[in-house]
KEKE-3310 file (N, C-alpha, C; in steps of 0.2 Angstrom, whole numbers, plus 5000, padded with zeros to 4 digits):
npx = (5246:5251:5250:5256:5267:5284:5293:5288:5277:5279:5279:5269:5254:5243:5228:5215:5202:5189:5176:5178:5180:5190:5203:5216:5213:5215:5229:5236:5233:5240:5251:5255:5257:5249:5246:5237:5220:5204:5189:5171:5157:5163:5168:5168:5176:5187:5191:5198:5207:5217:5219:5224:5236:5243:5245:5256:5267:5267:5273:5284:5292:5294:5302:5314:5318:5321:5331:5342:5344:5349:5361:5371:5372:5381:5392:5395:5402:5411:5420:5425:5430:5442:5450:5453:5461:5471:5478:5484:5491:5500:5507:5517:5522:5527:5539:5548:5552:5560:5567:5576:5579:5587:5599:5604:5611:5620:5626:5630:5641:5646:5638:5635:5634:5624:5615:5613:5605:5592:5589:5584:5575:5566:5562:5558:5547:5540:5539:5529:5518:5514:5509:5500:5491:5491:5485:5471:5468:5464:5455:5445:5442:5439:5427:5419:5418:5429:5441:5454:5457:5471:5475:5485:5495:5509:5523:5521:5528:5542:5540:5534:5547:5553:5546:5548:5562:5563:5555:5568:5574:5566:5561:5564:5562:5556:5555:5544:5542:5531:5530:5532:5542:5542:5529:5515:5500:5487:5480:5482:5496:5501:5493:5493:5506:5504:5497:5502:5513:5506:5501:5513:5518:5512:5512:5525:5525:5516:5525:5537:5545:5554:5554:5551:5544:5536:5533:5523:5521:5508:5504:5487:5473:5463:5469:5481:5489:5491:5501:5504:5514:5513:5522:5515:5504:5490:5474:5459:5443:5434:5431:5439:5432:5427:5437:5442:5436:5434:5443:5444:5452:5465:5472:5489:5483:5474:5462:5450:5449:5446:5449:5460:5472:5469:5465:5472:5471:5457:5459:5464:5455:5446:5453:5456:5445:5442:5449:5442:5447:5449:5448:5457:5461:5466:5471:5477:5473:5488:5497:5497:5494:5489:5488:5479:5477:5471:5475:5470:5475:5484:5476:5481:5491:5504:5516:5520:5524:5540:5552:5565:5559:5557:5548:5549:5555:5569:5573:5586:5594:5608:5611:5619:5618:5613:5618:5607:5606:5613:5621:5619:5615:5602:5586:5575:5560:5555:5536:5528:5518:5525:5537:5546:5546:5551:5562:5568:5565:5573:5586:5586:5587:5595:5606:5608:5611:5604:5600:5590:5577:5562:5547:5535:5518:5503:5506:5518:5523:5519:5525:5539:5540:5537:5548:5558:5567:5563:5566:5557:5541:5540:5526:5516:5500)
npy = (5582:5594:5610:5618:5618:5616:5626:5638:5642:5644:5656:5662:5669:5662:5660:5654:5648:5645:5635:5630:5632:5626:5629:5619:5614:5628:5632:5620:5619:5632:5627:5620:5624:5637:5656:5663:5663:5662:5664:5656:5664:5675:5691:5706:5717:5711:5704:5711:5718:5708:5701:5714:5713:5698:5702:5712:5708:5698:5704:5712:5698:5695:5704:5705:5693:5693:5704:5697:5689:5696:5700:5690:5685:5698:5696:5682:5688:5698:5690:5683:5691:5697:5684:5684:5698:5696:5686:5689:5701:5695:5687:5697:5704:5694:5689:5704:5701:5688:5691:5701:5696:5687:5698:5703:5690:5687:5699:5706:5709:5718:5730:5746:5750:5757:5754:5742:5740:5746:5738:5726:5733:5729:5719:5717:5722:5716:5705:5708:5712:5700:5694:5700:5697:5685:5685:5689:5681:5668:5671:5677:5662:5657:5661:5658:5643:5638:5634:5623:5612:5606:5596:5589:5582:5590:5603:5615:5624:5620:5627:5640:5647:5645:5653:5666:5667:5670:5683:5691:5700:5711:5715:5711:5695:5687:5671:5660:5643:5632:5622:5603:5599:5592:5601:5598:5598:5597:5601:5613:5615:5625:5638:5639:5645:5653:5663:5666:5673:5687:5688:5691:5700:5712:5716:5718:5731:5738:5740:5750:5765:5753:5738:5725:5710:5697:5680:5667:5651:5639:5626:5620:5613:5605:5611:5618:5634:5651:5666:5682:5695:5715:5730:5740:5756:5750:5744:5755:5749:5750:5746:5733:5725:5724:5723:5710:5710:5713:5723:5732:5743:5748:5766:5771:5781:5775:5777:5774:5765:5765:5762:5752:5738:5728:5714:5704:5700:5696:5687:5679:5677:5669:5657:5652:5648:5638:5628:5624:5633:5644:5663:5679:5694:5704:5720:5735:5752:5760:5753:5741:5726:5709:5696:5681:5665:5646:5631:5614:5599:5586:5571:5559:5549:5557:5556:5546:5551:5551:5559:5557:5557:5559:5568:5577:5586:5599:5613:5625:5638:5640:5625:5610:5599:5581:5570:5558:5540:5535:5543:5555:5571:5578:5581:5594:5600:5614:5623:5635:5649:5663:5670:5680:5672:5660:5663:5668:5657:5646:5652:5651:5637:5634:5639:5632:5617:5610:5601:5611:5611:5617:5623:5630:5627:5618:5607:5608:5604:5589:5584:5583:5578:5566:5562:5563:5560:5566:5571:5579:5591:5609:5617:5629:5634)
npz = (5556:5545:5539:5530:5517:5512:5503:5487:5492:5505:5513:5512:5520:5532:5536:5548:5549:5563:5568:5581:5598:5608:5615:5615:5602:5595:5595:5591:5576:5576:5577:5566:5556:5554:5551:5560:5567:5567:5576:5573:5573:5560:5565:5557:5555:5565:5553:5544:5551:5556:5540:5534:5544:5540:5530:5527:5535:5524:5515:5522:5524:5510:5507:5515:5513:5494:5499:5507:5498:5489:5496:5500:5485:5484:5493:5488:5475:5481:5488:5477:5470:5479:5479:5467:5466:5477:5474:5462:5463:5471:5466:5458:5468:5476:5467:5466:5481:5481:5470:5474:5486:5478:5472:5484:5489:5479:5472:5486:5492:5486:5485:5494:5512:5516:5501:5504:5516:5509:5500:5509:5515:5506:5505:5516:5516:5506:5511:5523:5516:5508:5520:5524:5514:5514:5528:5522:5515:5522:5533:5525:5519:5532:5535:5524:5528:5520:5524:5528:5543:5550:5562:5573:5583:5592:5595:5605:5615:5609:5597:5600:5603:5590:5584:5591:5589:5575:5577:5580:5576:5575:5589:5606:5612:5624:5631:5640:5644:5653:5665:5662:5649:5631:5627:5626:5611:5604:5589:5576:5568:5559:5559:5574:5575:5565:5573:5585:5579:5575:5586:5593:5585:5584:5596:5597:5589:5597:5606:5606:5610:5616:5612:5619:5624:5632:5629:5634:5638:5645:5652:5657:5664:5654:5643:5633:5636:5629:5628:5629:5631:5632:5636:5631:5627:5630:5630:5629:5642:5636:5622:5621:5620:5605:5600:5592:5581:5562:5553:5565:5574:5588:5591:5596:5604:5613:5605:5594:5577:5563:5551:5540:5540:5549:5554:5560:5572:5570:5562:5571:5581:5572:5569:5582:5586:5576:5580:5591:5601:5610:5613:5618:5629:5640:5648:5653:5654:5651:5655:5647:5638:5637:5629:5624:5618:5617:5616:5612:5623:5621:5613:5613:5623:5631:5633:5628:5614:5604:5604:5596:5582:5565:5555:5545:5532:5533:5525:5524:5516:5509:5515:5514:5504:5501:5488:5479:5481:5471:5466:5460:5456:5464:5455:5448:5444:5438:5439:5432:5426:5426:5420:5426:5438:5437:5432:5447:5456:5451:5452:5465:5469:5460:5467:5480:5476:5466:5450:5441:5430:5418:5415:5408:5408:5410:5399:5395:5407:5408:5395:5401:5412:5405:5397:5406:5423:5438:5456:5463:5460:5460:5459:5451:5456)
capx = (5246:5252:5243:5259:5272:5291:5292:5289:5273:5282:5280:5260:5250:5239:5223:5214:5193:5187:5172:5179:5182:5194:5213:5221:5213:5220:5236:5236:5232:5247:5258:5251:5258:5244:5249:5232:5216:5197:5183:5166:5155:5168:5167:5173:5183:5193:5193:5199:5214:5221:5221:5230:5243:5245:5250:5259:5269:5272:5278:5291:5296:5296:5307:5318:5321:5325:5338:5345:5347:5356:5368:5371:5375:5387:5397:5400:5406:5418:5424:5428:5435:5445:5455:5455:5465:5475:5483:5486:5494:5504:5513:5521:5527:5534:5543:5550:5553:5563:5572:5578:5586:5595:5604:5608:5615:5626:5629:5630:5649:5650:5635:5638:5628:5613:5613:5610:5599:5588:5585:5584:5570:5560:5561:5553:5540:5538:5536:5523:5511:5513:5509:5493:5487:5488:5477:5464:5463:5462:5448:5439:5442:5439:5421:5417:5419:5434:5449:5457:5463:5475:5476:5490:5500:5513:5528:5518:5535:5546:5535:5534:5555:5553:5544:5552:5568:5562:5554:5569:5576:5561:5562:5567:5553:5556:5549:5543:5537:5530:5530:5538:5543:5537:5522:5512:5495:5481:5482:5483:5504:5502:5488:5494:5509:5502:5492:5508:5517:5500:5502:5519:5519:5507:5517:5530:5524:5515:5530:5541:5554:5559:5551:5553:5537:5535:5528:5521:5515:5511:5498:5483:5467:5463:5472:5488:5488:5498:5498:5509:5512:5516:5522:5510:5496:5485:5468:5452:5441:5424:5434:5441:5426:5427:5445:5444:5431:5437:5445:5444:5460:5464:5479:5491:5481:5469:5455:5448:5454:5442:5449:5466:5472:5466:5462:5477:5466:5451:5461:5468:5451:5445:5460:5456:5438:5440:5452:5439:5448:5446:5456:5454:5464:5467:5473:5476:5479:5495:5500:5500:5490:5490:5482:5481:5474:5471:5472:5467:5480:5484:5471:5487:5497:5512:5524:5523:5530:5546:5558:5569:5555:5556:5542:5549:5561:5569:5578:5590:5598:5616:5614:5623:5610:5616:5614:5605:5608:5617:5630:5617:5612:5595:5582:5569:5556:5547:5532:5526:5519:5526:5543:5550:5544:5554:5569:5569:5567:5579:5593:5586:5585:5600:5613:5606:5615:5601:5597:5582:5574:5556:5540:5530:5513:5504:5507:5526:5527:5518:5532:5548:5538:5536:5553:5566:5566:5563:5565:5551:5540:5539:5521:5513:5493)
capy = (5586:5602:5615:5623:5612:5621:5628:5642:5644:5646:5662:5666:5669:5659:5661:5648:5653:5638:5637:5626:5635:5624:5633:5616:5617:5633:5629:5612:5624:5637:5622:5614:5629:5641:5661:5666:5660:5666:5660:5659:5669:5681:5699:5709:5722:5708:5701:5717:5719:5702:5701:5718:5715:5696:5704:5718:5703:5694:5708:5709:5693:5696:5710:5702:5687:5697:5707:5691:5682:5701:5700:5682:5687:5704:5693:5678:5694:5703:5684:5681:5697:5697:5680:5685:5703:5695:5680:5694:5704:5690:5687:5701:5703:5686:5690:5707:5697:5685:5694:5705:5693:5684:5702:5701:5686:5688:5705:5709:5711:5724:5733:5752:5750:5760:5749:5735:5742:5746:5731:5722:5736:5729:5712:5716:5724:5713:5700:5713:5715:5694:5692:5704:5695:5677:5685:5693:5674:5666:5677:5673:5655:5653:5665:5652:5638:5631:5634:5616:5615:5600:5595:5586:5584:5597:5605:5624:5627:5623:5633:5648:5648:5647:5661:5672:5666:5672:5690:5694:5705:5714:5714:5706:5690:5681:5664:5657:5639:5631:5614:5598:5599:5596:5605:5596:5600:5595:5611:5617:5619:5631:5642:5639:5648:5661:5665:5668:5677:5690:5693:5694:5706:5718:5715:5725:5736:5742:5744:5752:5761:5746:5733:5719:5708:5691:5674:5662:5642:5634:5619:5623:5608:5601:5616:5625:5642:5655:5673:5689:5703:5719:5734:5744:5758:5749:5748:5756:5743:5748:5742:5727:5717:5724:5720:5705:5713:5714:5729:5739:5745:5756:5768:5771:5787:5776:5781:5768:5767:5760:5759:5750:5731:5729:5707:5700:5697:5693:5679:5673:5672:5662:5651:5647:5644:5632:5624:5622:5633:5652:5669:5685:5700:5708:5725:5741:5758:5765:5747:5736:5721:5701:5695:5675:5660:5638:5625:5607:5596:5579:5567:5553:5548:5561:5551:5541:5556:5550:5567:5557:5554:5568:5566:5582:5589:5607:5618:5631:5641:5638:5621:5606:5592:5574:5567:5551:5535:5535:5548:5559:5577:5577:5584:5598:5602:5621:5622:5643:5653:5668:5670:5682:5669:5655:5663:5667:5652:5644:5654:5650:5633:5628:5639:5623:5614:5606:5604:5612:5611:5622:5621:5635:5625:5609:5601:5606:5599:5581:5580:5583:5570:5558:5561:5562:5560:5571:5570:5584:5596:5612:5620:5635:5634)
capz = (5549:5541:5533:5525:5515:5510:5493:5486:5494:5512:5516:5510:5528:5530:5545:5550:5552:5564:5574:5588:5605:5613:5616:5613:5597:5591:5599:5587:5572:5577:5577:5559:5551:5551:5557:5563:5569:5568:5579:5570:5568:5559:5565:5548:5557:5565:5549:5539:5554:5554:5535:5533:5546:5538:5521:5528:5535:5519:5512:5523:5524:5504:5506:5519:5509:5494:5502:5509:5492:5485:5501:5497:5481:5483:5497:5483:5474:5486:5490:5471:5470:5484:5479:5460:5467:5482:5467:5453:5465:5477:5461:5457:5477:5478:5463:5469:5485:5478:5466:5479:5490:5475:5471:5489:5489:5473:5474:5492:5496:5482:5489:5501:5517:5514:5497:5507:5519:5505:5500:5514:5517:5503:5508:5523:5515:5501:5518:5527:5510:5508:5527:5524:5508:5517:5534:5519:5511:5528:5534:5519:5517:5539:5533:5520:5530:5518:5529:5531:5549:5550:5571:5574:5590:5592:5604:5606:5617:5601:5590:5603:5604:5583:5580:5593:5584:5568:5575:5586:5572:5577:5597:5612:5615:5632:5630:5646:5644:5660:5667:5661:5644:5626:5630:5615:5610:5599:5587:5570:5569:5557:5561:5578:5572:5561:5579:5586:5575:5574:5592:5594:5578:5588:5605:5598:5586:5601:5613:5604:5607:5617:5609:5622:5627:5634:5626:5640:5636:5650:5653:5660:5662:5647:5637:5632:5636:5626:5632:5623:5635:5630:5641:5626:5631:5633:5627:5632:5644:5632:5615:5621:5617:5598:5597:5585:5576:5557:5552:5569:5574:5594:5591:5602:5611:5615:5600:5590:5571:5560:5545:5538:5537:5555:5550:5562:5575:5566:5561:5576:5583:5568:5569:5588:5584:5570:5583:5597:5608:5615:5612:5622:5629:5646:5647:5657:5652:5653:5658:5641:5637:5636:5621:5624:5618:5622:5612:5616:5623:5615:5613:5615:5625:5628:5636:5620:5610:5600:5602:5589:5577:5560:5549:5541:5530:5533:5520:5525:5512:5512:5516:5508:5501:5500:5481:5482:5482:5467:5469:5453:5460:5463:5451:5453:5439:5442:5431:5434:5417:5427:5418:5432:5444:5436:5433:5453:5456:5448:5453:5473:5470:5458:5476:5483:5474:5463:5445:5440:5424:5420:5410:5408:5407:5412:5394:5396:5413:5409:5393:5405:5417:5402:5394:5412:5430:5443:5462:5465:5456:5461:5453:5453:5455)
cpx = (5249:5250:5247:5263:5278:5291:5293:5282:5272:5279:5270:5256:5245:5232:5218:5206:5189:5179:5173:5184:5188:5201:5216:5219:5217:5225:5237:5236:5238:5250:5258:5255:5253:5247:5245:5226:5208:5191:5177:5162:5163:5166:5171:5176:5188:5197:5200:5206:5218:5223:5228:5235:5245:5249:5255:5266:5272:5275:5282:5294:5300:5304:5314:5323:5324:5332:5344:5349:5353:5361:5371:5376:5382:5392:5400:5403:5411:5422:5429:5433:5439:5452:5457:5460:5471:5479:5485:5492:5500:5509:5518:5527:5531:5541:5548:5557:5559:5568:5578:5583:5592:5600:5607:5612:5621:5631:5628:5634:5649:5644:5637:5632:5623:5611:5610:5602:5591:5584:5583:5575:5564:5558:5558:5548:5532:5536:5531:5517:5509:5508:5502:5489:5485:5482:5471:5463:5461:5457:5442:5436:5438:5428:5417:5414:5426:5441:5453:5461:5462:5478:5479:5494:5507:5516:5526:5525:5539:5543:5534:5542:5558:5551:5547:5557:5570:5562:5560:5573:5572:5560:5564:5559:5559:5553:5550:5540:5538:5528:5534:5536:5544:5529:5519:5505:5492:5478:5484:5491:5505:5498:5489:5501:5510:5498:5499:5512:5513:5502:5507:5521:5515:5511:5521:5530:5522:5517:5536:5541:5559:5555:5553:5546:5539:5529:5528:5517:5517:5504:5491:5476:5472:5466:5479:5487:5494:5497:5506:5508:5515:5517:5518:5506:5490:5479:5461:5446:5434:5426:5437:5436:5424:5434:5447:5439:5434:5436:5446:5450:5459:5474:5482:5490:5476:5461:5455:5448:5448:5444:5458:5465:5467:5461:5465:5472:5460:5454:5466:5460:5447:5447:5458:5450:5438:5446:5448:5442:5447:5454:5451:5460:5461:5470:5470:5479:5484:5502:5502:5495:5493:5484:5484:5476:5476:5469:5471:5473:5480:5478:5475:5491:5503:5517:5524:5526:5535:5551:5562:5566:5555:5553:5545:5557:5562:5575:5578:5595:5607:5617:5618:5619:5614:5613:5610:5608:5614:5622:5625:5613:5604:5592:5573:5567:5552:5542:5528:5524:5519:5534:5549:5552:5550:5563:5571:5571:5569:5586:5592:5588:5591:5607:5612:5609:5611:5599:5591:5583:5567:5552:5537:5520:5513:5506:5515:5527:5525:5524:5536:5545:5539:5544:5560:5561:5566:5561:5559:5551:5538:5535:5516:5503:5490)
cpy = (5592:5605:5619:5616:5618:5619:5637:5646:5645:5652:5665:5664:5663:5658:5655:5650:5646:5640:5632:5632:5635:5628:5628:5614:5621:5632:5627:5618:5629:5635:5618:5620:5636:5648:5662:5662:5665:5662:5664:5660:5674:5688:5702:5713:5718:5706:5706:5718:5715:5702:5706:5717:5706:5696:5707:5712:5699:5696:5711:5706:5692:5699:5708:5697:5689:5701:5702:5689:5689:5701:5694:5683:5692:5699:5687:5682:5694:5693:5680:5686:5698:5692:5681:5690:5700:5689:5687:5698:5701:5689:5691:5703:5698:5686:5696:5705:5692:5688:5697:5703:5690:5689:5703:5697:5685:5693:5708:5711:5718:5730:5738:5748:5752:5754:5744:5733:5741:5743:5729:5727:5733:5723:5713:5719:5722:5707:5702:5711:5706:5692:5693:5701:5687:5679:5688:5685:5670:5665:5674:5666:5651:5655:5660:5646:5634:5632:5627:5618:5607:5599:5590:5585:5588:5600:5612:5626:5629:5628:5640:5649:5650:5652:5668:5673:5670:5679:5691:5699:5712:5719:5710:5702:5685:5677:5661:5650:5633:5624:5609:5599:5592:5597:5604:5598:5598:5599:5608:5617:5628:5638:5643:5643:5655:5665:5669:5673:5684:5695:5696:5701:5713:5720:5721:5727:5742:5746:5747:5761:5755:5740:5728:5716:5701:5685:5669:5655:5641:5630:5621:5619:5604:5605:5618:5630:5646:5662:5676:5693:5708:5725:5740:5751:5755:5747:5747:5750:5743:5747:5737:5720:5716:5724:5716:5705:5714:5720:5734:5737:5749:5757:5767:5776:5784:5772:5774:5770:5761:5757:5758:5741:5730:5719:5702:5695:5695:5687:5676:5672:5668:5657:5648:5644:5637:5626:5620:5626:5641:5655:5674:5687:5701:5713:5731:5747:5761:5759:5740:5730:5713:5698:5685:5668:5654:5636:5618:5603:5590:5575:5561:5554:5555:5559:5547:5542:5553:5555:5563:5556:5562:5566:5573:5583:5598:5610:5623:5632:5640:5630:5615:5599:5588:5570:5562:5546:5530:5537:5553:5566:5576:5584:5588:5601:5607:5622:5631:5646:5661:5668:5672:5675:5663:5656:5664:5662:5645:5644:5652:5643:5629:5633:5634:5618:5608:5607:5605:5612:5617:5621:5627:5636:5619:5605:5600:5602:5591:5581:5580:5577:5564:5557:5560:5561:5563:5567:5573:5588:5600:5618:5625:5634:5638)
cpz = (5550:5536:5527:5524:5513:5503:5494:5491:5503:5515:5517:5519:5527:5538:5545:5552:5555:5570:5580:5592:5609:5609:5615:5605:5592:5591:5592:5579:5570:5573:5571:5555:5551:5557:5561:5563:5570:5569:5574:5573:5565:5560:5560:5550:5561:5559:5544:5544:5553:5545:5532:5536:5544:5529:5523:5533:5532:5514:5514:5523:5515:5504:5511:5515:5501:5493:5502:5503:5490:5489:5498:5490:5478:5487:5494:5477:5476:5486:5483:5467:5475:5482:5473:5462:5471:5477:5465:5457:5472:5472:5460:5465:5477:5471:5465:5476:5482:5475:5469:5485:5485:5475:5477:5490:5483:5473:5480:5493:5492:5479:5496:5507:5518:5508:5500:5513:5517:5503:5503:5517:5513:5504:5513:5520:5512:5504:5520:5521:5508:5516:5527:5518:5511:5524:5530:5518:5515:5529:5530:5519:5525:5535:5529:5521:5525:5520:5532:5537:5549:5558:5570:5584:5588:5597:5602:5610:5611:5598:5595:5602:5595:5583:5585:5588:5576:5568:5579:5579:5571:5583:5600:5613:5619:5629:5637:5642:5652:5660:5663:5651:5638:5630:5623:5617:5605:5594:5577:5568:5564:5558:5569:5577:5570:5568:5582:5586:5573:5581:5595:5589:5581:5595:5604:5593:5592:5608:5611:5606:5609:5618:5615:5625:5628:5632:5630:5634:5641:5649:5658:5659:5656:5640:5638:5633:5634:5627:5628:5627:5632:5636:5635:5632:5631:5630:5631:5636:5638:5625:5614:5619:5608:5595:5592:5581:5569:5556:5558:5573:5582:5589:5597:5607:5613:5611:5595:5582:5567:5551:5543:5538:5545:5555:5555:5568:5575:5564:5569:5579:5580:5568:5576:5588:5580:5575:5591:5603:5610:5613:5615:5624:5637:5647:5651:5656:5655:5657:5653:5642:5638:5634:5623:5619:5618:5615:5616:5617:5621:5616:5612:5621:5627:5630:5629:5616:5609:5597:5597:5583:5573:5555:5543:5538:5530:5530:5522:5521:5515:5514:5511:5508:5500:5492:5483:5481:5477:5465:5463:5459:5459:5459:5452:5446:5440:5436:5435:5425:5420:5426:5422:5439:5443:5434:5441:5455:5457:5450:5460:5472:5468:5465:5480:5484:5470:5457:5442:5431:5426:5413:5411:5409:5410:5406:5395:5402:5411:5404:5394:5409:5413:5402:5400:5417:5434:5451:5465:5460:5460:5457:5455:5452:5454)
residu = (UNK:UNK:UNK:UNK:UNK:UNK:UNK:UNK:UNK:UNK:UNK:UNK:UNK:UNK:UNK:UNK:UNK:UNK:UNK:UNK:UNK:UNK:UNK:UNK:UNK:UNK:UNK:UNK:UNK:UNK:UNK:UNK:UNK:UNK:UNK:UNK:UNK:UNK:UNK:UNK:UNK:UNK:UNK:UNK:UNK:UNK:UNK:UNK:UNK:UNK:UNK:UNK:UNK:UNK:UNK:UNK:UNK:UNK:UNK:UNK:UNK:UNK:UNK:UNK:UNK:UNK:UNK:UNK:UNK:UNK:UNK:UNK:UNK:UNK:UNK:UNK:UNK:UNK:UNK:UNK:UNK:UNK:UNK:UNK:UNK:UNK:UNK:UNK:UNK:UNK:UNK:UNK:UNK:UNK:UNK:UNK:UNK:UNK:UNK:UNK:UNK:UNK:UNK:UNK:UNK:UNK:UNK:UNK:UNK:UNK:UNK:UNK:UNK:UNK:UNK:UNK:UNK:UNK:UNK:UNK:UNK:UNK:UNK:UNK:UNK:UNK:UNK:UNK:UNK:UNK:UNK:UNK:UNK:UNK:UNK:UNK:UNK:UNK:UNK:UNK:UNK:UNK:UNK:UNK:UNK:UNK:UNK:UNK:UNK:UNK:UNK:UNK:UNK:UNK:UNK:UNK:UNK:UNK:UNK:UNK:UNK:UNK:UNK:UNK:UNK:UNK:UNK:UNK:UNK:UNK:UNK:UNK:UNK:UNK:UNK:UNK:UNK:UNK:UNK:UNK:UNK:UNK:UNK:UNK:UNK:UNK:UNK:UNK:UNK:UNK:UNK:UNK:UNK:UNK:UNK:UNK:UNK:UNK:UNK:UNK:UNK:UNK:UNK:UNK:UNK:UNK:UNK:UNK:UNK:UNK:UNK:UNK:UNK:UNK:UNK:UNK:UNK:UNK:UNK:UNK:UNK:UNK:UNK:UNK:UNK:UNK:UNK:UNK:UNK:UNK:UNK:UNK:UNK:UNK:UNK:UNK:UNK:UNK:UNK:UNK:UNK:UNK:UNK:UNK:UNK:UNK:UNK:UNK:UNK:UNK:UNK:UNK:UNK:UNK:UNK:UNK:UNK:UNK:UNK:UNK:UNK:UNK:UNK:UNK:UNK:UNK:UNK:UNK:UNK:UNK:UNK:UNK:UNK:UNK:UNK:UNK:UNK:UNK:UNK:UNK:UNK:UNK:UNK:UNK:UNK:UNK:UNK:UNK:UNK:UNK:UNK:UNK:UNK:UNK:UNK:UNK:UNK:UNK:UNK:UNK:UNK:UNK:UNK:UNK:UNK:UNK:UNK:UNK:UNK:UNK:UNK:UNK:UNK:UNK:UNK:UNK:UNK:UNK:UNK:UNK:UNK:UNK:UNK:UNK:UNK:UNK:UNK:UNK:UNK:UNK:UNK:UNK:UNK:UNK:UNK:UNK:UNK:UNK:UNK:UNK:UNK:UNK:UNK:UNK:UNK:UNK:UNK:UNK:UNK:UNK:UNK:UNK:UNK:UNK:UNK:UNK:UNK:UNK:UNK:UNK:UNK:UNK:UNK:UNK:UNK:UNK:UNK:UNK:UNK:UNK:UNK:UNK:UNK:UNK:UNK:UNK:UNK:UNK:UNK:UNK:UNK)
# end
């Protein structure tokens, strides 16, 4: 039996007064929910001390509970503000990014070399800003338990080559894939890709002026081990345990930096844990660092993998797309409430050979779909 029921009175202290002197009986009373006990006849001084202690503990509990509730409310408010601000910032940054790419594509031949470099720098900065926003939102979703994790069979070796190729303008990435290929894993392809991008971007940044890094993929036991090695300044041993904490950074002199973005490695840790994997670092000051993570091997026979299967469509700028079976041009409806976004997306899709129509809200989109046929709808949410 219980002497305490859950609810509003759960924190109220209970002192049992009993004539029983048997130790087992007293322990049963404590197990049933009592905080303390007194044995008859009751000593007045003993009673005063125990009541005082019980009241103080109850007050501390109430204070802790009130602070917990307050902190929870502030965390929810922070998450709402983060999502609201990130969404509002992302839209103009995306417009700047896409708009600049359109200018380069349409007017690039008429621009001077310096002007082209300036516009390319704008594109790179916009891309970096969007990546920071993505990381911030992802960390927030992970902590709230709302980040979707879609694990599937994927070729980690090929993924490593794709990421290295994407980052090749920033530095040299030597990819080493060990063992028999393909090196398959049971992982979220996009999360794994972003982990590689974060680790490689950090390694390249800390390896300047000669940004040469190694990306190694190797099966190890029941996992696939992915490691990124640089020749940077290294990380002091006393800071290595904190390197994956939120907003914690180490500058090239080895000193800790509490300010700045510092969320890339936090994202890697959370993404690794979400896939039942591990993340870590091995570093020696003055020699460089190796950041690594592990993902599980496939839960199916990798020999059964069909290398000829292609379940995705890759869109490459400048690609000549086919028409449908009737020979008609493929039609896309773009829905966005931002006029600048509509203009930019229309231009990009039009340059790829699509027939593009637009709508500025849900009602217009519904009416458009009712009156026309579209092969795809490109919609902002």
